[in-house]
N, C-alpha and C positions, 0 to 999 in steps of 0.2 A: 718477127721481130726476135732475135735471138739475146734470149733470156740471161744466158751465163754471161755472154759479151754485156751486157747492161748493166748487170751489178759487180762485173769485176772491172768496169771502164774507172770509178769511182773507189775502188779498194775496200765493197762492204762484207763482211764478215759472214753473216747470213741473214738471207730472205725466207720468212715463213709465211704460205699461202693457206688461210684456214678458212673452209667451207662447212658450212651445217646446212642441212636442207632444209628442214622444218622450221627452222626461224629467217631463212633466206639469207644467212650472215655471209658475205663475200668480202675479208679482210685481208690486207698484207701487214705484216709488221717486219719492218727493215732494221736490223743492226749493222750499223755501219763501224763502228770502233769501239773496241771495250779496254784500252790500254788503261787507262784513268779510272774506271772502275764500271759498274753496269749501266747499261744504256738507258737512259731515261727519256723520255720523248713524248708527247700528248698524241690522243687518238682523235683525229681527223674523220669526221664522215662528210662525203661531196658526190653528189653525183655526176661521175665522172662519164666521159665520154666513149671509154672504153676501158678496157683494163687493162691496155698498154699505156694510158694516160694514168691510169691509178698507179703502175709500178712506177711509172718514172717520178711520179710527184711524191710516192714515199723515201724512193731511192734518195732525191733532192734534199728534201726535208731531213730525213736521218742523217745526212752527211754534215746538214746545218747545225745540227744539234751536237756531233761532235766537236765542231768548231765554239758552237757556241758555251758548250761547259766549259771548254778547255781556255780559252778567254776569261770566261767568269772567275778561273780561279778554282772550280768543283771538282769534284772526285768523283766524276762520271763519265761515260761516254755517250757515244750519240744513236739514238734509234728513233722510230717513229711508228708509228699504224696508223691505216687510212682503213676505212669501211667504204665500200659502193654502195651508193643509195641515196634517198632524199631523206634528210636529218627530220624534215615533217611529217613524214608516214612512215618509216622503218622503226624508229625510235621505239623500244619497250623490253621492260625487265628481263623476259627470256633472252632476247639478243645479246645485252650485253653481259650478262651470266655465262652464256655459251663464250662469249669473246674472254671472259675472266677466263674460262677454263682453259681457253687456249695460251694467254700470259703465262696460265700457270705451268703449263708443259715447257715451257723455257728457262724455267728453275732458277729465274732471277736476273737472268741474262739482259732481260727487257723489262724496265718499269712502267707502266701508262699513267698518262693524265689526262685532264681534260683537253681539248684544242676547238676547232671550228667546228661546229656543229654538234659538239659534246657538252656536259653540264656536270656540275657535281653531283647531282642525284644520278647519273648515270655511271658516276664514277664509286660512287656506293653500293649499285648493285654489281658492277668490276669485283668489289673488293667481295662480294658475299660466296667468291668463287678463288681469290685468289691473295694474297696479302701483298705483292706485288704493283702497287697501284698508290698514287700519290694526288692531292688536287681535293682529298676528301673533306667533309665538314669538319668543323671546330669540336662537334658533338661526339666525333670520333676519333680527335685528338690529332685532325687535319687543320689545314690552312685555310681551306674554304675556296672561294672563286680565286684565282691568281691574276686575274684583269687588273685589279688596283695595282697591284705590284711591278705588274707588265709596264703599266700608265706612269706610274712613276721613275722606272727606270729610264723610260722614253724623254721624260722629262728630265733627268738627269743628263742625258745625253744632248736634249736640244742645249740646255746651259753649258755645257762644254763647248759644243759648236759655236754658241754665239759668242764666246771666252776665246776660241782661239780665232775666231772670223774676223770679230770686231772689238775685241779688247775688252769687253765685259759681260757679264750674263744677263743684262736686264732685258724683260719681255716686253717693258711698256713702250707702245706704240708700232710695235711688231705685228705683222700681219702674216698668220701662220695659215695653210690652208690643210685641212684634216681632211682626207679620204677614207670614208668609214667610220661610225662615230655607233659600234655596235659599244661590246662590253669594254674593249682596251680604249677605245676611241672617245665614249663618252667619260670614262675616269679620266684620260686627260685632258679633258677641256677642266674639269675640277682643278686642276694643275695650272694652266694656262690664262684661263680668263681670269681667277685672281692675282694673278701676275700680272695681269696690266694687255695682255696679248689680244688683239684682234683676230676672230674666229671668221674663214669661210670656209664650209664644209659642204660635203655631199653623202648621199648614201642610197643606195638601191631598194632598201627599205623603208617605207613611209613610216612604220610603227617606230623607227630608231629616231627620224627626223622629229616625228611629234613629241617624243621623249625630252628630247635637245630643246625644242623650241618653247615647250612647258618651264622647262627649268631656267634655259638661258635664250631669252625673246630676241636680245641681242644679238646671237649665231646668223650669220647670212650663207643660205645654203643657194646651190647652183646646180646645175645637171651634169649627172657625175660624166658625160663625154668632155664638158667646158672645164672640168677643173685643173686640165693641164694648161692653159689659156690666161690663167688669174695671175697677176703680176703679186709677187708675195716675195717675203724675207723666207721663210720656212715650210718646206713644202712636207707633210706627215701621212705617209702612205699606212693606213691601222686597217685596211682589209685584204685583200688577196695578193699573192705575189704577180712579178713579172710585168706589173705597170710601167716602169722606167724603162721602154726599149727603142728600138729605131725611131716610132711614129711616136711618141710621146716627147723624147729626150730634145728635140729641136725647137718644140713648144713650151717647153719649162720656162719661166719666170723668175727663179728663185734663186736664192742665193747658198743653201741648205738645204738636204736632203735628211730627215732622222722620223722616222715611222717605225711602228711595231711590224707590221707586215714583214713576214718572211720570203727571202728569196724575190726582194724586189726588183733586182736587174733580171730583166730575161737571160742576157749572156753577158756573165758577171765579168771577165777579163774586158770584154770590147766595150761595154757598156760604163765599167766604172772608170776607163781609160776616156770615153768620151764625156764623161760629166766634169774630170779633172781637165780635158781641154777647154771644156766653156768655163771653167772658173767657179762650177759649183761643187760645196763641201760635202761628200757623201758620208753620212757614219754608218758605217757597215751595219745592216740588221742584227745579224747573229751576236751582234755586241750589245748595240742598245735595247734591244728586246728580250736579254737575260733575266728581267726583275721576274716573271712568272718562273721562268725555270729555278731561279734562284730562290723562290719563296716554296715550292714545292719540295726543293732538296733537303729544304731543313727539317720538313716533316720526316726524313729518313733519321734524324737523330735526335728527334725530341723539339717539335715545332716551338717556338719564341719570337711572336711578333718582332719584338725589338731589334731582336737578333737577324732576323729577316731584311726588316728596312736600312740596318746597317749597312748589309752588306750589298743591298741594292743602288743605296748612296754612293756606294764605290765606283759604279758605272761611270761615275762622272771623272775618275780618276783612270778607270781604264781605257775609256775616250780620248784622253788627253795624251796618256802613252801611245795611243796607236798615232795620233796625229804626229805626235814628235820621231816617232819611227819612220812615218812616210815623209816627213821632211829630211832627217839624218840620210836615208837610203834611197831619195829621190825617187819613191814609188808609188802607188796609189794606195788610197787609205783602205781600199779592200785587201790589197796585197798585204801592206802592214797587219792587217787584222790577224789574215792569214798565218802571217809569220809569226804573230805572238802564240796564238793558238798551236801552231806546228813545233815550235820550240818549248813549249813547256810538254807538249805530248812527247817528242824526241828525249828531253831531260829524264822526266817522271819515269818513261818505257825503259831506259838504261839501269834503276833501279831494279826493275822485275827481272833483269839479269840474273841476279843473285840468289841462288834457291835457299828458300829460309828453311825447309823441311816441313814435314806435314805437322799440324796442331795435334797434341797430345788429345786423346779422347777421355774425357773425363770419366772417373770412376762412377760407378753405381754405388750407393752407400748399400751396405747389409746390415 
């Protein structure tokens, strides 16, 4: 694997490899673009099959965060971190504190948060070693678990897609396939079911399934490999990415794809075009899943939940803007979302071409 070719292929600014023998920490932090501000993105723990697979994943995820921040109107760049290992066995205070010290060495260019395999508690351990962390508990002035706001944003995106595709946003009688009912997927059910949707779900974790059935016994579960064959109105992938691919697209029987999973398309350009050709409306994942990012970003200015909710509600309008761009320019919704993000990065990047001088140092009192 030619590492620098892999890094430069998507125009990444910086990649840091972090290793600690005592804790066994093997982490990669990728900073894609900081034109709009410091790179904010979660820290994921996953048992990657190889170090190359971990690198490719963090590069892909960090690039997605650049687009996510820009499209959401945030003054943040794109970054991500991955820790190689099984979250069920490697997590401990010492490991996260070591990781926090590595984050600190980047001097604020990267701000971390929780992601797949990490939690609020983990980020509080990170906080012991660095201030460049979000997603901490409200006890420490944070916002807590961002999953409910991520799910709320997905719900807003689903409403927008229904309005565009069918003329109204009613979920009454609509069948929604939810792939993955972990933190975000479960929170999404709390919006979909009261709105009148019929839910068919799947998950690989029996604990998640049992939690859903205890709260919502009407939810129907199918085997993970069968989810793509079920007729529905909306397919909401809320687990890992790459599930929309050459094998699954011919099997899909939905009108809309709208979920929280990152990098849901295995091959972005090819598969977004394939979906459009089949008449399936795709809501770009980096737009619809921005609720959690918006939520933790508010911690940087002093967290107020009402303000965060107001901003996340705006995902509805952003999604509608993307649909309009796609129609007017005759491009896919993915290309429209990228165009929206890239135009903002370009326009605001031009502002930084003007040198504004060095801030005056504060005088010490004598």
